[in-house]
Every structure is written in C-alpha cells, then in structure tokens.
C-alpha positions in Angstrom: 114.9 16.7 118.2 116.8 16.1 115.8 114.1 15.0 113.4 112.4 18.9 113.9 116.3 20.3 113.6 116.0 18.6 110.0 112.7 19.6 109.3 113.7 23.2 110.0 117.1 22.9 107.9 114.9 21.3 105.4 112.6 24.7 105.5 115.6 26.9 104.9 117.2 25.0 101.7 113.8 25.5 100.3 113.4 29.3 100.8 116.6 29.6 98.6 115.6 26.5 95.9 111.7 28.1 95.9 112.6 32.0 96.5 110.4 34.8 95.2 112.6 35.6 91.6 112.3 31.5 90.9 108.8 31.7 91.1 106.3 32.1 87.8 103.8 34.2 86.9 101.5 34.7 84.5 98.4 37.1 83.4 95.3 37.0 82.3 94.2 39.9 80.2 91.9 38.9 77.4 89.3 41.2 79.1 89.3 44.5 80.3 90.3 43.4 84.2 93.7 42.4 84.0 95.7 40.3 87.0 99.2 38.7 87.5 99.1 35.2 89.3 101.9 33.3 91.1 102.5 29.9 90.6 102.9 29.5 94.8 99.3 30.1 95.1 99.0 33.6 95.5 100.0 37.0 95.1 102.0 38.7 97.8 103.2 42.7 97.9 106.4 42.5 95.6 105.3 39.8 94.2 105.7 40.5 90.5 108.9 42.4 90.4 111.5 43.1 92.5 111.7 47.2 92.9 109.6 48.6 96.6 108.1 51.0 93.6 106.0 48.4 91.8 104.1 46.8 95.0 101.1 48.2 94.1 101.0 46.2 90.8 97.7 44.1 89.5 94.2 44.3 89.4 93.8 47.0 86.4 90.5 48.2 85.6 90.3 49.4 82.8 93.4 47.8 82.1 93.7 49.7 78.3 95.3 53.5 80.4 98.8 53.6 81.3 100.5 56.8 83.0 103.2 58.7 82.1 105.7 56.5 81.3 104.2 54.4 79.4 103.6 51.9 82.3 100.0 50.6 84.1 98.5 53.1 85.8 95.0 51.6 86.7 96.9 48.5 89.1 94.7 48.3 92.4 96.2 45.5 94.4 98.8 45.9 97.2 99.1 42.5 98.3 96.8 39.7 98.9 97.6 36.9 101.1 96.3 32.6 101.5 96.5 31.5 105.0 96.1 27.5 105.6 95.4 26.7 109.5 94.0 23.4 111.2 93.7 22.0 114.6 95.4 19.9 116.9 98.3 19.1 114.1 101.5 16.8 114.9 104.5 16.7 112.7 107.3 15.5 113.3 107.0 15.0 117.0 105.7 17.7 117.5 102.0 18.8 118.1 101.0 22.0 117.0 97.1 23.4 118.6 96.9 25.2 115.5 99.4 25.5 112.4 98.9 28.0 109.2 100.9 28.0 106.7 101.5 31.2 104.7 101.6 32.6 101.2 101.3 36.9 101.4 101.0 39.0 102.3 104.5 39.4 102.6 106.4 35.9 102.9 106.7 34.2 99.5 105.4 30.7 101.0 108.8 28.9 101.0 109.1 25.8 102.4 105.0 25.4 103.2 103.7 26.0 99.6 105.2 23.7 96.6 104.0 24.5 93.4 103.5 21.5 91.1 101.2 22.8 88.1 100.5 26.5 86.3 98.9 26.0 82.8 97.3 28.3 81.1 94.7 26.9 78.7 92.8 29.1 76.0 89.3 28.2 74.6 90.6 29.8 70.9 93.9 29.9 69.4 94.7 33.8 70.6 95.3 36.2 67.7 98.5 37.0 66.2 98.2 40.9 66.2 101.7 42.5 64.0 102.5 45.7 63.1 105.2 46.4 60.5 105.6 42.4 60.4 106.5 42.8 64.2 104.9 41.8 67.2 104.9 44.0 69.6 102.5 42.5 72.9 101.2 44.1 75.8 103.6 44.1 79.0 100.5 41.9 80.6 101.0 39.4 77.5 99.3 35.9 78.1 101.7 33.1 77.4 99.1 30.0 76.2 100.0 26.4 77.2 97.3 24.7 75.3 94.1 25.5 73.4 91.0 23.0 74.2 87.8 23.9 72.7 85.3 22.6 75.1 87.0 25.1 78.0 84.1 26.6 79.7 86.0 29.9 79.8 87.8 32.0 77.2 90.8 30.7 79.3 91.9 28.9 82.2 94.8 29.0 84.6 95.2 25.6 86.2 97.1 26.3 89.2 97.9 23.2 91.7 100.4 23.5 95.2 101.1 21.6 97.6 101.4 22.1 101.3 103.2 21.5 104.4 99.6 20.5 105.9 99.5 17.9 103.6 96.0 19.8 101.9 96.9 20.5 98.1 94.9 22.8 96.6 93.7 23.4 92.9 93.1 27.0 91.6 91.6 27.4 88.7 91.3 31.1 87.5 88.9 32.0 84.5 88.5 34.9 82.5 85.6 36.0 80.0 85.7 37.7 77.0 82.2 38.9 76.2 82.2 42.4 76.8 79.6 42.1 80.1 81.5 39.6 81.8 85.1 40.3 81.3 86.0 43.1 84.3 85.9 40.2 86.9 88.0 36.2 87.1 86.5 33.4 89.1 88.6 31.8 90.8 87.1 28.0 92.3 89.4 26.7 94.4 89.4 22.6 95.9 91.3 21.7 98.8 92.3 18.1 99.1 93.6 16.2 102.2 96.3 14.2 100.3 98.9 14.1 102.4 101.7 15.1 100.6 103.1 17.7 102.3 106.1 18.9 99.8 107.0 19.3 96.0 107.4 15.8 95.2 104.7 12.6 94.3 105.5 10.6 97.6 103.1 10.7 100.3 104.2 11.7 103.1 101.0 11.4 105.5 99.0 8.9 104.3 96.3 9.0 107.1 96.4 12.1 108.5 93.1 13.4 109.7 93.0 17.4 109.5 90.9 19.0 112.1 89.3 22.9 112.3 90.4 23.7 108.6 90.1 27.1 107.9 91.3 28.9 104.5 91.6 32.8 104.6 91.8 34.8 101.9 93.6 38.6 102.4 93.0 41.7 100.2 94.9 44.9 100.6 94.0 47.1 98.1 94.5 50.6 97.1 92.4 52.7 94.4 94.2 53.4 92.3 98.2 53.6 91.5 97.4 56.9 89.4 96.7 59.0 92.2 99.3 57.6 94.6 101.8 60.8 94.5 98.9 62.9 93.6 96.6 62.6 96.7 99.0 62.4 99.6 102.7 61.5 98.3 102.7 58.2 99.1 100.6 56.3 101.5 97.8 56.0 99.7 99.6 53.8 97.4 99.4 51.3 100.0 96.1 51.9 101.2 96.2 54.0 103.8 93.1 55.9 102.4 91.3 52.9 101.2 87.3 51.6 102.6 86.4 48.4 102.8 82.7 47.5 103.1 80.6 44.1 103.3 77.3 42.6 102.5 75.9 39.3 103.6 77.9 39.3 106.5 74.8 39.7 108.8 76.1 42.5 111.0 73.9 44.9 109.1 71.0 44.1 106.7 71.5 44.7 103.4 69.1 46.5 100.6 67.5 44.9 98.0 69.6 43.5 94.9 72.8 43.6 97.7 72.2 40.2 99.1 75.4 38.7 98.6 78.4 38.0 100.4 81.2 40.6 99.3 83.4 42.7 100.6 85.3 45.9 98.5 86.7 49.1 98.6 86.9 52.5 97.4 88.8 55.8 97.5 88.6 57.0 100.5 89.1 60.1 102.3 92.9 60.9 103.1 92.9 63.6 106.2 96.7 64.2 105.6 95.0 66.1 102.4 93.8 68.9 102.7 93.9 71.2 99.6 90.6 69.6 98.0 87.9 66.6 98.4 90.3 63.8 97.3 87.1 61.4 97.1 87.1 59.5 93.5 91.1 60.6 93.0 90.5 64.0 91.1 93.5 65.5 89.4 93.9 69.3 90.1 97.0 71.7 88.8 97.7 72.0 92.7 99.3 68.4 92.7 100.9 67.9 89.3 103.3 67.4 88.1 103.7 64.2 90.0 104.8 60.6 89.5 102.7 58.3 86.7 100.9 61.4 86.4 101.5 63.8 82.7 101.8 67.9 84.3 99.3 68.4 81.5 96.6 66.3 83.5 95.3 69.1 85.7 91.9 68.6 84.0 90.0 67.4 87.4 89.7 64.0 85.9 88.6 61.2 88.7 91.2 59.3 88.1 90.5 56.9 91.2 87.0 56.7 91.2 86.2 52.8 90.5 85.4 49.8 93.0 86.8 46.8 93.4 86.2 43.7 95.5 85.9 40.2 95.8 82.2 38.4 96.3 81.6 34.1 97.3 80.1 32.6 94.6 79.9 29.3 96.3 80.9 27.9 99.3 80.5 24.0 100.7 79.7 23.9 104.4 80.7 20.4 105.3 83.3 18.1 102.2 82.0 17.2 99.6 78.5 18.2 99.7 77.9 19.4 96.6 75.8 22.4 98.4 76.3 26.2 98.5 76.4 27.0 102.5 75.1 30.5 102.7 77.1 31.0 106.5 80.1 30.2 104.8 82.5 32.5 104.8 81.9 32.0 107.8 84.9 34.8 109.3 84.7 38.1 107.4 86.8 40.9 109.4 89.1 43.4 108.7 92.3 44.5 110.2 95.4 46.6 110.4 97.7 45.9 107.0 101.1 46.4 109.1 100.3 44.4 112.0 102.9 42.6 113.2 101.2 38.5 112.1 101.9 40.4 108.5 104.6 40.0 108.0 108.3 37.0 108.9 105.1 34.3 109.3 106.5 31.0 109.9 104.2 27.2 110.3 107.0 26.7 113.0 106.5 29.4 115.6 103.4 28.0 117.7 102.8 30.9 119.3 102.6 33.4 116.4 100.8 30.3 114.4 97.5 30.6 117.4 97.3 34.5 117.2 97.3 33.7 113.2 94.5 31.1 113.9 92.6 32.9 115.8 92.2 36.1 113.7 91.6 33.3 110.4 88.6 31.8 112.9 87.4 35.1 114.3 83.9 35.4 112.5 81.7 38.4 111.3 83.7 41.1 112.7 80.9 44.5 113.7 80.8 47.3 112.6 82.2 46.7 109.2 85.4 48.8 108.6 83.9 51.4 106.5 81.1 52.0 109.7 83.6 52.4 112.1 85.2 55.2 109.7 81.7 56.6 108.9 79.1 55.2 111.6 76.4 57.3 109.5 77.1 54.7 106.4 76.3 56.4 103.0 76.0 59.9 104.0 79.2 59.5 105.8 80.7 58.4 102.5 79.4 61.1 100.4 80.8 64.3 102.9 83.6 61.9 104.5 85.6 63.3 107.7 87.5 60.0 109.4 90.2 58.8 108.9 90.4 55.2 107.0 93.4 54.2 108.9 91.5 55.0 112.4 95.6 55.6 113.3 97.2 52.9 112.1 100.2 53.7 110.3 99.5 51.4 106.9 95.3 51.4 106.8 93.2 48.2 106.2 92.8 45.0 105.1 90.1 42.5 104.3 89.6 39.3 104.6 87.3 35.8 104.3 87.7 32.8 106.5 86.0 29.7 104.9 85.5 26.8 107.3 86.3 25.3 109.6 86.3 21.8 108.1 87.6 18.5 109.3 88.8 16.4 106.2 89.6 13.1 106.3 92.6 11.8 104.6 91.5 11.9 100.4 88.3 14.0 101.6 88.1 17.8 99.2 86.2 20.6 100.0 85.4 23.7 97.5 84.6 27.5 97.1 84.1 29.7 94.1 84.7 33.6 94.4 85.3 36.8 91.9 88.0 39.3 91.9 86.8 42.4 89.9 86.3 45.8 89.2 83.4 48.2 87.9 83.0 51.7 87.8 82.0 55.1 85.4 83.4 55.3 81.7 87.0 57.0 81.4 85.1 59.5 79.1 82.8 60.3 82.4 85.8 60.4 84.7 87.0 63.4 82.8 83.8 65.0 82.0 82.3 65.4 85.8 85.9 65.9 86.7 86.6 69.1 84.3 82.9 70.3 85.6 83.7 70.0 88.9 86.9 71.5 88.5 85.1 74.9 86.5 82.7 74.9 89.4 85.7 75.9 92.1 85.8 71.8 93.5 82.9 72.8 95.3 81.4 69.1 97.1 77.8 70.3 96.8 77.5 71.5 93.1 75.4 69.5 91.1 76.5 67.8 87.6 74.3 66.3 84.9 75.4 63.9 82.7 74.1 61.2 80.4 74.0 57.6 81.1 72.0 54.9 78.9 70.3 57.3 77.4 68.9 59.1 80.2 70.5 62.6 82.1 71.2 62.3 85.7 72.8 65.2 88.2 74.4 64.6 91.0 77.3 65.8 93.0 80.6 64.9 91.9 81.0 62.3 95.4 77.1 61.0 94.3 78.3 60.5 90.9 81.7 58.7 92.0 79.3 55.8 94.3 77.5 55.4 90.8 80.8 53.0 90.7 79.8 51.4 93.5 76.1 50.5 92.1 78.6 49.2 89.2 80.5 46.6 91.1 77.7 45.3 92.7 75.7 45.0 88.9 79.4 42.8 88.0 78.8 41.4 91.4 75.5 40.4 90.3 76.8 38.9 86.9 79.1 36.9 88.1 77.1 35.1 90.1 74.2 34.5 87.6 77.3 33.1 85.6 78.3 30.9 87.2 74.5 29.7 88.8 74.2 29.1 84.7 77.4 26.8 84.7 79.0 29.4 83.1 76.8 29.0 80.3 76.7 32.5 79.1 76.2 34.2 76.0 79.0 33.9 73.7 81.2 36.6 71.9 81.8 35.7 68.3 85.6 34.8 67.4 88.1 37.8 67.1 90.2 37.3 63.7 93.1 34.8 63.5 95.8 37.3 62.7 95.6 41.1 62.3 98.6 43.0 60.8 99.1 46.6 60.4 101.6 48.4 58.0 102.4 51.9 57.9 102.6 53.7 54.4 106.1 53.9 54.3 106.6 51.6 50.4 105.8 53.2 46.9 101.8 52.9 46.2 101.5 52.6 49.8 102.7 55.7 50.9 99.2 58.1 51.5 97.6 54.9 53.4 97.9 52.3 56.7 96.9 49.0 55.4 94.5 46.6 57.8 95.0 42.6 57.1 93.2 40.3 59.0 91.9 36.7 58.4 89.4 34.7 60.2 89.9 32.2 62.7 89.2 28.4 61.2 86.5 26.4 62.4 84.5 29.3 64.2 80.8 31.1 62.6 81.7 34.0 60.0 80.8 37.1 62.1 78.0 39.4 60.5 80.6 42.2 60.6 84.2 43.1 61.6 84.3 47.0 62.7 87.7 48.9 63.3 88.6 51.7 65.9 91.4 53.9 65.9 93.4 55.9 68.0 96.5 58.4 67.9 99.6 59.1 69.5 98.6 56.8 72.4 96.8 53.3 72.9 94.8 54.3 75.6 93.7 57.6 73.7 89.9 57.7 72.7 89.8 55.1 70.2 86.9 56.0 67.0 84.8 53.5 64.8 86.2 54.4 61.5 84.9 51.6 59.2 82.5 48.9 59.4 83.9 45.9 57.3 81.5 43.5 55.4 81.8 39.8 57.0 83.7 38.6 53.8 86.6 41.7 53.8 89.7 40.7 55.1 91.4 44.1 54.0 91.1 47.8 55.0 93.3 51.2 53.6 93.1 53.8 56.1 93.6 57.1 53.8 92.4 59.3 56.6 95.2 58.9 59.4 97.0 61.8 59.8 100.2 62.4 58.6 103.5 61.8 60.5 101.3 61.0 63.5 101.3 57.6 65.2 98.4 55.6 65.4 96.5 52.5 67.2 94.4 50.1 65.9 91.7 47.2 67.6 89.2 45.1 65.4 85.7 43.3 66.5 83.8 40.5 65.5 80.3 41.6 65.2 77.4 39.2 65.6 74.0 41.3 65.6 72.1 38.9 67.3 74.2 37.1 69.8 72.8 37.5 72.6 69.7 36.3 73.9 69.4 38.0 76.9 70.3 34.9 79.2 72.6 35.4 81.9 72.6 39.4 82.7 73.4 39.6 79.7 71.7 42.6 77.5 69.7 41.0 74.3 71.0 41.6 70.9 74.5 42.4 70.0 78.3 41.2 71.1 81.4 41.8 69.4 84.9 40.1 70.3 86.6 41.9 73.1 89.3 44.6 72.2 91.8 43.5 74.4 92.4 40.6 71.8 93.2 42.0 68.8 94.6 45.5 70.1 98.1 46.6 68.9 100.5 48.3 71.0 102.6 49.8 68.8 102.1 53.3 66.3 101.5 52.8 63.2 101.9 56.1 60.4 100.8 57.0 57.2 102.8 59.2 55.1 105.9 58.6 56.0 108.6 60.2 54.2 106.4 62.2 51.7 106.0 65.9 51.3 103.1 67.6 51.2 101.9 69.8 47.7 103.7 72.5 47.5 105.3 75.2 44.9 107.6 72.3 43.7 110.5 74.5 44.9 112.4 72.5 48.0 113.4 74.6 50.9 116.9 75.6 51.6 117.0 75.9 55.5 115.0 73.8 58.4 112.5 76.0 59.3 109.5 75.6 61.9 106.9 77.8 60.0 104.0 79.5 61.8 102.1 77.0 63.4 97.7 77.6 62.3 95.8 79.1 64.2 97.1 80.4 66.9 96.5 80.8 69.4 93.7 77.6 69.4 91.0 76.4 71.1 91.1 72.7 70.9 94.0 71.8 68.4 96.5 73.5 65.6 98.9 72.1 62.4 102.5 72.1 63.0 104.3 72.7 60.3 107.7 72.6 59.0 110.4 72.2 56.4 113.1 70.0 55.1 115.9 70.8 52.8 116.9 67.2 52.6 115.2 64.2 54.1 115.3 63.4 57.8 114.6 61.4 60.5 112.3 64.1 62.5 111.1 65.0 66.2 108.3 67.1 67.0 107.9 67.8 70.8 105.4 70.0 72.8 106.6 71.4 76.2 104.6 73.6 78.6 106.0 76.6 80.1 108.3 75.3 83.0 110.5 72.7 80.2 108.3 70.0 81.2 107.1 67.6 78.2 103.5 67.4 77.8 103.1 65.1 74.1 105.5 63.7 71.5 104.0 64.3 67.8 106.9 62.7 66.1 109.8 60.4 67.2 113.1 60.1 65.4 110.3 59.3 62.2 111.8 59.7 58.3 110.9 62.4 56.0 111.7 63.7 52.6 113.1 66.7 51.4 110.0 69.5 51.8 107.0 70.5 53.4 105.2 68.7 55.9 102.6 69.4 58.7 101.5 67.5 62.0 98.7 68.0 64.0 98.4 68.8 67.6 95.4 67.6 69.6 95.3 69.7 72.9 92.5 67.4 74.3 91.9 68.1 77.7 94.8 70.1 78.7 95.0 73.7 80.7 94.8 76.9 79.0 98.3 78.5 78.4 101.6 78.9 76.4 103.3 75.8 75.3 106.3 75.4 73.4 106.6 73.5 69.8 110.6 71.7 69.7 111.7 70.6 66.0 114.2 68.5 65.5 115.8 66.8 62.6 119.3 66.6 60.8 121.4 68.0 64.5 119.2 70.9 64.1 116.6 72.7 66.1 113.9 75.3 65.9 111.0 76.2 68.0 107.8 78.4 68.4 105.1 79.6 71.4 101.7 78.6 70.5 99.1 79.5 73.3 95.8 77.1 73.3 92.6 79.4 74.9 89.6 77.5 76.3 
C-alpha cells in the first residue's frame, strides 16, 4: 500500500511538473491545411491557448483566411484524444483488469505521458520573408530545428513520448507543400514495448509483456469556427451540430471509389436555429453582426461548406508484420462528446478504466452516426430534419481503435493515418451563397457554376456535398502518396529570400519593390509568379507579374496609393509532374504559404497626386466619385501639411467595415484612396477621415 501511495504522490507532483502551460506546441503550416501539435502526444481541448473562447482551434483549411479580428477563421478542431489500454496489467503490486493511459480530450496527460523528443525537421531552409526590413511571421509560424535534404516530406515533426504503461510512442507528422497534396497531414505511429514508464532513460519494467493493447484515437470536430456565433449562438462551436460518417467499417457497403477506411465530419443541421437552412453555414443579415464575422459579410457566403476527417493508410494486424491488415482499425465508433468518461480520466481508477477500455475495444458501431440521425442517408443529408446531437448536450465525436495487440518486450506495432480537409473554393462559396441569397434562401433553387471548365447545376446543399467528393479525393491522394513511398512529384523550391519594400524613399515613391534570391543547390525554376492582394492578406490574390527564371527584382507600379498590399511569390516548373501519385501531369508551383507576406506594403506613402500646384488651406474630405457606386469608389482628401492619415468606412450602425488607411504618413497636397466594396450589401456607408487631430466624414451609397 505504501508503494501505491508513493506512486500516486509522484503522479500528483508530475501534474504540476508537466502541466498544460509547460507543454510545448508546434505548428505545421507549409500548405493549405494547418494544425498545431503537442509534445505530449495529442491535442486536447484548450491545449494551445488558456482561454476557453479559443478551444475550437486547429485543423484550419483553407488556412489563409482570417476573421474580423485578424485571427484564424477556419479552425475545425475542438479536441483530440489518445488513449492506450492494455489488459491484466500489474503495477506497484496492483493488478488492473484493464489499464488505460490518457491524453485528451480534456486531460493533459500529466503523470501518464512523458515527452522526450519534439523536433521539427525541414527538407529545405525556410524562405526568409521581410516587409520593409522586418519579419512578420504568421501566427502559425513553423520553427525549424534541423534541415535534412533527404527527408521524404517537406516538413516532418518528430514526437517521442514514454507512457505509464511502458509503451513508447513515436509520432511522425508529415506535411507536403505540393499543391495537390498540401491539404492533409500524414501521421505515422509506432508503439514499442520499451518498459520505460516515465521521462528518464531508466527502464522500469524490462520484462513485461503487454496484452490486449488498444490505441484509441478520438476526434471532436466542428466545421467551422467562423460560423460559431452565426449558427446557433455557440453550441456549434463545440460540435453539437456536427455530423460524422464512415467508410470501410463493414457497416454498410461502400460505393466504388470509396473503399477506404475513414471517418469524417461536416456542418450538419442545427434544430435550434430556424431562421434558414444552415447546411454549409451560410451568412445572412439575420444573424450578423456576430463574433468572428465582419458586419458587412452578409452575402450568403457558405462559410462552413468544407468536409474534414481521418483516413487509415496502413495498420499492422500483428507486431512487426509489415503487412497492412484491412480489419484495422478494429474499433470504429462514435459517442457523446460530453460523456462522463471524457473528463477527469485517471490511470489509477480501475472501474472507470474498464468502462473506457470496453469502449476502446467495442468493435464497429452500427449504425453510423450520420445514419442514426438521417436513416435515409444522402437524401436525408441534403434535406435534414434530425438532430445530430441525438439529445446530448455536446454532440458526437468519432474514434478509431487499433488492436488488440500482444507486445513482448522490445516489440513494436505501427499504423499510419492522414488527417485533412477539402471542399469548395472560396470563390465558389461566395458566388453560390450569393445566388442562394438572391433566390430567397430557397432550398430547392438550382444554381449553375463552372468547375474545371465544366458547368454544373445543383441546389445549394448539393453544392455543399461536392465538398465530400473533394475530401474523398484527398483521402485517395493520401493513400496513393503513402503507397508510393512518398515518391510524389516534387514542387520547385521556393525562393531563399523574399523582400518587399514600400515606396517611401526618394526615387521609389511611385512603386513597391519586390526582390528575391534563389535557394542554393536547387534547380532554377522556369519562371517566378507574383501575386498581390489588397487591404488584407486573405483577400482575393491576383497574378500581377511573371518573371523570367533569372530575374530577381520587380517594381510594382500599379499598386493603389495609400492602400496596404500583400504579396506572395511562386517558383514555376512547367513540366513538374509526370502524372503519378494522383497528381495531374504538367505544371507545378511552389506553395504560396512558403513565401507569403503578412504585413502590408504601401505605394505613394507621403506623395500627393497632381493638382494645380497650390496647397489646400484646411483639411478637407472631398466628394467621393462615383457616388452612388456599384463596386468601387475613389475617396479624395486634401491636407494643408504633412500628417498621419486614417480613412475608415463604417455602416450606418457605426460598426467598422474596412480601414483604407491606418495612421499612414502623407505629404501636404491632394490624395486619393480607392474603396472596393467587394461582396458588401447595398446601403449607406460613412467614410471618415482623421488627420492631425481633426476629422471629416461623408456618406456614400453602395447600390448594386
């Protein structure tokens, strides 16, 4: 009894020594799918930030987009869990019929998981991106520990963790930046019976054989954070509305092309929300303004039309067989995310661990969650009436259990999964959502849209479900990538450096300068392409220049005066793909996320437009032209002397819509900035000028 008490005290102390605040987290963000990872082995609820408001955090796709507060918008991950169980385990004189160690969905793994390695390796030196001499990294910045040119992926995050069971986990998370394979992460798991039950090198249990070993991976998803307060006032933020479906579990026959082992989620029906059909998370004026969404964003845009999920690429049926066993994962299940066993887990509570282990080894649950909600399947998914929460307070999670395995000392077992997301393009979500809004939010209305050069006609919900097809294509690509030994066609190398300089100096005041260098030791690309967006780095980017392979400089003279501009540069290989590994043959480019600016650059900062040569006597906001306007209008102002100028647009309720200039220095004279209203709704807006402690305003009318 004294030894057990000592062990409990040690576990208690480790809870403080390895607290959530002390755990290290790292990002993988080299493609369109971004996620953070924890050194402890899984990403629990509120495991990255301490604020409860941020628990819906990670699994971003497409990750470039941000919300109105300049933060992430497309997060889908609420919580993940990694439980490892074994049967008939004796420790400190106590025999547990089932013993389970836990990290997530809510517990932090203290006293049960002991990280010993957490290292990010890159195949190339990362591009150094600067704006006006400063580095402005994204929130999801990757910090590279080592460079290995032989690496099979563009980035690999290596995570090694010992556990109280004596099983050591090695988790290798791979990201590929090639455009056709950049929206998923491959995760390789290897579990070895080392007998090491803590964080030091000493082996505590060198002779134990572990029986009935089950590795249980849980996912609680909510598609997507941006609509959290648009659809349902927060419960959608923890996944109460989430629908989960499966393939390859034997519960139902799978259609041709869908014979893979996967579970996935989408934004389902939320019965408490009755203002309009919420499939796809459309944003209409009835629910705005709302947290995470700009007040002007009322076009009907389908903010939550993506699908996200997990696919098994390989799983051994017996230790070290090296053979994929199609029967794994042996457990595919779904359960209420707020069950009592999802919180306050302990590796010393025998009764609770038996309940947990029974769930982990429960086999393939029937029916699938989606069919329990809508028994007719896809017809019901398109016209849903059921409650995805099935009466529970927090909705459902899906989970996969691998095993059971018997592992003798030194033996290992391995399985590989991919996690990712896919769906409609941003442009498609805007165009289809706007057409649906203009049709009176009619669920039966048909909309024609062009995809890949072909036109298709579908209802709004049918268009949303094309995202499922995109996710299935992502699963097939991940499988092909793994089966090829990660021998997919490689994108050309991004530049070694990319420097953007605002037009602030004499002789450079009518342009923005872009300069770059090639990465040493890499083949020269066929060309360089430069894209530009205005006001925000996630607004629509336009190709503005294609440079020759040998070029290292471009002067952007077409940027709008007084407006912040953002850039990214891509290397181009016109014959980069031979068509293998489900990559279309032909051109490949380096990924935008590798050489993207996140700080705005300005042209004509401090330079007046031409006038009659006389200086204005007072601050003046001159008449905007045109006014009324259908898309864009030019805002003109005059300064009697040099001043820092802010120009802001508000709606009639006084809510900020956009900032056209923020404390930007202008010389004395007359100037102009252009406001592109984008997808904003028709109505009256107020333009306010602030300079030298004074302000002026005028009304403009947007008339579509």
